[in-house]
C-alpha positions in Angstrom: -24.5 -1.3 14.8 -21.3 0.6 15.0 -18.4 -1.5 16.4 -15.2 -0.3 18.1 -12.0 -1.4 16.4 -9.4 -3.2 18.4 -6.4 -0.9 19.1 -4.2 -2.4 16.3 -7.0 -2.2 13.7 -7.7 1.6 13.8 -8.3 2.9 10.3 -8.1 6.5 9.2 -10.9 8.3 7.3 -9.9 11.0 4.8 -12.3 14.0 4.6 -11.9 16.1 1.5 -13.8 19.3 1.2 -12.8 22.9 0.5 -15.5 24.3 2.8 -14.6 24.5 6.6 -18.3 24.1 7.6 -18.6 20.9 5.7 -15.4 19.5 7.3 -16.7 20.4 10.7 -20.1 18.7 10.0 -18.4 15.5 8.8 -16.2 15.4 11.9 -19.3 15.9 14.1 -21.1 13.0 12.3 -18.2 10.6 12.2 -16.5 11.4 15.5 -18.5 8.7 17.3 -16.8 6.1 15.2 -13.6 6.8 17.2 -11.3 6.5 14.2 -8.7 9.0 13.1 -10.3 11.7 10.9 -7.8 13.5 8.5 -8.8 16.7 6.7 -7.8 17.8 3.2 -9.0 21.1 1.8 -8.3 20.2 -1.9 -7.7 17.4 -4.2 -3.9 18.1 -4.1 -3.9 17.9 -0.3 -5.9 14.7 -0.5 -3.4 13.1 -2.8 -0.5 14.0 -0.5 -2.3 12.6 2.5 -3.1 9.3 0.6 0.6 8.9 -0.2 1.6 9.5 3.4 -0.7 7.0 5.1 -3.3 4.3 4.6 -7.0 5.1 4.7 -10.0 2.9 5.1 -12.3 5.2 3.1 -12.2 8.7 1.5 -15.2 11.1 1.7 -14.7 13.3 -1.3 -16.6 16.5 -2.2 -17.4 16.7 -5.9 -17.2 20.5 -6.3 -13.8 22.0 -5.3 -11.7 24.6 -6.9 -8.6 23.4 -8.8 -8.6 19.6 -8.9 -12.3 18.7 -8.4 -13.6 15.5 -6.9 -13.8 13.6 -10.2 -10.2 14.4 -11.1 -9.0 13.6 -7.6 -10.8 10.2 -7.7 -9.3 9.5 -11.1 -5.8 10.2 -9.7 -6.5 8.0 -6.6 -7.6 5.1 -8.7 -4.6 5.5 -11.1 -2.0 4.8 -8.4 -1.2 1.3 -7.3 -0.7 2.5 -3.7 -4.2 4.1 -3.5 -6.3 2.3 -6.1 -8.2 0.1 -3.7 -9.2 2.8 -1.3 -13.0 3.2 -1.4 -14.4 6.6 -2.2 -17.8 8.0 -1.2 -18.6 11.1 -3.2 -20.5 13.9 -1.5 -22.3 16.6 -3.5 -24.9 19.3 -3.0 -28.5 18.5 -4.1 -28.2 21.1 -6.8 -25.6 18.8 -8.5 -26.0 17.7 -12.0 -28.0 14.5 -12.5 -24.9 13.1 -14.3 -22.8 13.5 -11.2 -23.7 10.0 -9.9 -22.9 8.3 -13.2 -19.6 10.2 -13.5 -18.7 9.4 -9.9 -19.3 5.7 -10.3 -17.4 5.8 -13.6 -14.3 7.2 -11.9 -14.4 4.4 -9.3 -16.5 5.7 -6.5 -18.0 3.1 -4.1 -20.9 5.3 -3.2 -22.5 8.7 -3.8 -24.4 10.8 -1.2 -26.2 14.1 -1.8 -25.9 16.9 0.8 -27.5 17.4 3.2 -27.0 13.8 4.0 -28.6 11.8 6.8 -26.0 11.4 9.5 -27.1 7.9 10.4 -26.8 6.8 6.7 -23.4 8.3 6.3 -22.1 6.7 9.6 -23.5 3.4 8.6 -21.9 3.5 5.1 -18.5 4.6 6.5 -18.7 1.9 9.1 -19.2 -0.8 6.4 -15.9 0.4 4.8 -14.2 0.4 8.2 -15.2 -3.2 8.8 -14.1 -4.2 5.3 -10.7 -2.5 6.0 -10.4 -4.4 9.3 -11.2 -7.7 7.7 -8.7 -7.1 5.0 -6.0 -6.2 7.6 -6.8 -9.4 9.5 -6.7 -11.5 6.3 -3.3 -10.0 5.4 -1.9 -10.8 8.9 -3.3 -14.4 8.6 -1.8 -14.8 5.1 1.6 -13.5 6.3 1.6 -15.9 9.3 0.7 -18.8 7.0 3.5 -17.8 4.6 6.0 -17.8 7.4 4.7 -21.3 8.5 5.0 -22.6 5.0 8.5 -21.2 4.8 9.4 -23.1 8.0 7.9 -26.3 6.6 9.9 -25.8 3.4 13.1 -25.2 5.4 12.5 -28.4 7.4 11.8 -30.4 4.2 15.1 -29.1 2.7 16.9 -30.2 5.9 15.5 -33.7 5.6 16.4 -33.9 1.9 19.9 -32.7 2.7 20.3 -35.3 5.4 19.0 -38.1 3.1 21.3 -36.9 0.2 24.4 -37.1 2.3 24.6 -40.8 1.6 27.3 -41.4 4.2 25.2 -43.8 6.1 21.7 -44.0 7.5 20.3 -40.6 8.6 19.6 -40.0 12.3 16.1 -41.4 12.6 15.3 -39.7 15.8 16.2 -36.2 14.4 14.1 -36.9 11.2 11.1 -38.0 13.4 11.3 -34.8 15.4 11.5 -32.7 12.3 8.5 -34.5 10.7 6.5 -34.1 14.0 7.2 -30.4 14.0 6.0 -30.2 10.3 2.9 -32.2 11.1 2.1 -29.8 14.0 2.5 -26.8 11.7 0.3 -28.3 9.0 -2.3 -29.3 11.6 -2.4 -25.7 12.9 -2.8 -24.4 9.4 -5.7 -26.8 8.7 -7.5 -25.9 12.0 -7.3 -22.2 11.1 -8.5 -22.8 7.6 -11.8 -24.2 8.8 
């Protein structure tokens, strides 16, 4: 089943092929996913695109003039900014039997021979889109929890500072309010963690 992404979770798909007909075919197959499709006609163009924006998955032709798919994949996996982007290699059926091994060795997540089944390609790409969305959600959740932990630490520091003053008993009512706010934050974090 292909799901529609929430507006904030849209994920681009990079299509890399030197043949216009192949790019048109990929766009026709993947257009129903309703995600941005970005074209690159060479490995060099693909690298520039990857450095400009984030992609959920790269569909990469093996045979291209200049920087071929294997070299492009090696460069993608070499950079910290792009190393985690999944790559699906696409190659013609006349491809060498060692292509699949070489593709996986360079860090490919999958390998499909042309002509590919449109349903299979869409399903595979959709899996990577879903993984990308889940990773984005997890990053947002972790960021939110880090902010909450920072607030708890700030409140604890405030309590410690109040207690360290030593110029008489601390304001008990203020300490109770601060502790209650901390307990509420911790309770919210626990509920979300279940």
